[in-house]
Structure formats: structure tokens, C-alpha cells
C-alpha positions in Angstrom: 9.6 -21.0 -5.9 9.1 -18.2 -3.4 7.3 -15.6 -5.0 8.9 -12.2 -5.3 8.1 -9.1 -3.2 5.7 -6.7 -4.9 6.5 -2.8 -4.1 3.4 -0.7 -5.1 5.3 2.7 -4.7 5.3 6.7 -5.9 9.1 7.8 -7.2 8.2 11.1 -5.5 7.7 9.7 -2.0 10.3 10.2 0.4 8.9 7.4 2.6 8.8 5.1 -0.5 12.3 6.0 -1.4 13.4 5.0 2.2 11.7 1.9 1.6 13.1 0.7 -1.3 16.8 1.9 0.1 15.9 -0.8 3.1 14.7 -3.6 0.9 18.2 -3.1 -1.5 20.3 -2.6 1.6 19.0 -5.9 2.9 19.4 -7.8 -0.7 15.1 -8.5 -0.8 14.5 -9.5 -4.2 11.4 -6.9 -5.1 9.0 -6.3 -7.8 8.7 -2.1 -7.4 5.6 -1.3 -9.2 4.3 2.6 -9.8 1.3 2.9 -7.8 -0.4 5.5 -9.8 -0.4 3.8 -13.1 -0.7 0.1 -11.7 -2.5 0.3 -8.6 -3.0 -2.7 -6.4 -6.0 -5.1 -7.2 -9.1 -5.8 -5.4 -8.0 -9.3 -4.3 -4.6 -7.6 -3.2 -7.0 -5.0 -1.3 -9.2 -7.6 0.1 -6.6 -9.5 1.7 -4.7 -6.2 3.1 -8.1 -5.5 4.8 -8.4 -9.0 6.3 -4.7 -8.6 7.8 -4.8 -5.1 8.7 -8.4 -4.6 9.7 -9.3 -1.3 9.3 -10.0 0.2 5.9 -9.0 3.7 6.6 -5.1 2.5 7.4 -4.9 1.7 3.7 -6.0 4.8 2.6 -3.4 7.7 2.0 -5.2 10.1 4.3 -1.8 12.5 3.5 -2.9 13.1 0.1 -4.1 15.4 -1.9 -6.5 13.2 -3.9 -7.8 12.1 -0.5 -8.7 15.8 0.6 -9.9 16.9 -2.9 -11.9 14.0 -3.4 -13.4 14.7 0.3 -12.9 11.0 0.9 -12.5 11.3 4.8 -16.6 12.1 4.8 -16.8 9.6 2.2 -15.5 6.5 3.7 -18.0 6.8 6.1 -21.5 6.2 3.5 -19.0 3.9 1.5 -19.5 -0.1 2.1 -16.2 -1.8 2.4 -16.4 -3.2 -1.4 -17.3 0.3 -2.4 -14.4 2.0 -0.9 -11.8 -0.8 -1.8 -12.4 -0.7 -5.5 -12.2 3.2 -5.1 -8.5 2.0 -4.2 -8.2 -0.5 -6.6 -9.3 2.1 -9.6 -7.0 5.2 -8.1 -3.6 4.7 -6.8 -2.9 7.9 -5.8 -5.8 6.8 -2.5 -3.6 3.9 -1.3 -1.1 4.5 1.3 2.4 3.6 -0.2 4.5 1.6 -0.1 2.0 -1.1 -0.6 3.8 -4.2 -0.2 2.9 -7.8 -0.8 5.4 -11.0 0.5 3.8 -14.1 0.3 0.8 -14.0 2.8 2.4 -10.9 4.6 0.9 -7.4 3.8 2.5 -4.0 4.7 1.3 -0.7 4.1 3.7 2.6 4.9 7.4 2.6 5.7 7.8 1.5 9.7 11.9 0.5 9.9 11.2 -2.0 13.0 7.8 -3.6 11.8 9.8 -4.3 8.3 13.0 -5.5 9.9 11.0 -8.2 11.7 9.0 -9.2 8.5 12.2 -9.4 6.3 14.8 -10.0 9.3 
């Protein structure tokens, strides 16, 4: 049985709305999870880091929490495990939408990338 695509998103995020619309238009079965209340797990974030290879790309660098928490400077002093732990506890810090579909991880919404993944 194929696992359902998990989409961690924030309802007030325009990019997330575009991503959900894309999934609906392409009839992709997905489970929508509120990223603030239900951040991705440490295991999911570790998998994302392994696939993406750049810790900073997992952070919502344009978010208020990132700026107010001084994360730009903090990231240089934290180990990857410490940074991933922070992401798993504070969904506002995670770049969104954060999507897991089988062994595929997508962070952010780039339509061309999504078309090649779900096409």
C-alpha cells in the first residue's frame, strides 16, 4: 500500500496554499498537518537533512521566529542534532511546506520540482 503524502503547512502561508492547490489539482492523496502544532519529527528532519544536505535550507529564514530568535547567528554555533531538535520542537522555524512522500522530501514549493516529483 502506498503511503499517503504528508504535508506540514501553515494555513496563513500563501506558498502553502499554492502547494495544497497543486496537490488537489493533480489529485494527489495527502494528509495536511499544521506545522506549528505538529512539527515534523526529529526522524523526518534527519531524513530531510540527509536528502537536502544543507541544514539552513530546512529553516524558514524569512520568518519572524527565525529573525527574533537570532537563528542566523545561532546556526553557526549549534551541532546539526541541536538544530534539528529545535526544528522538531518549533514548527514556526521549519521552511514550509515540508512534504514527505515515500522517500521523497520537498521543502518549500517550486512548481517544476513538484511536477517532476508527482507528475
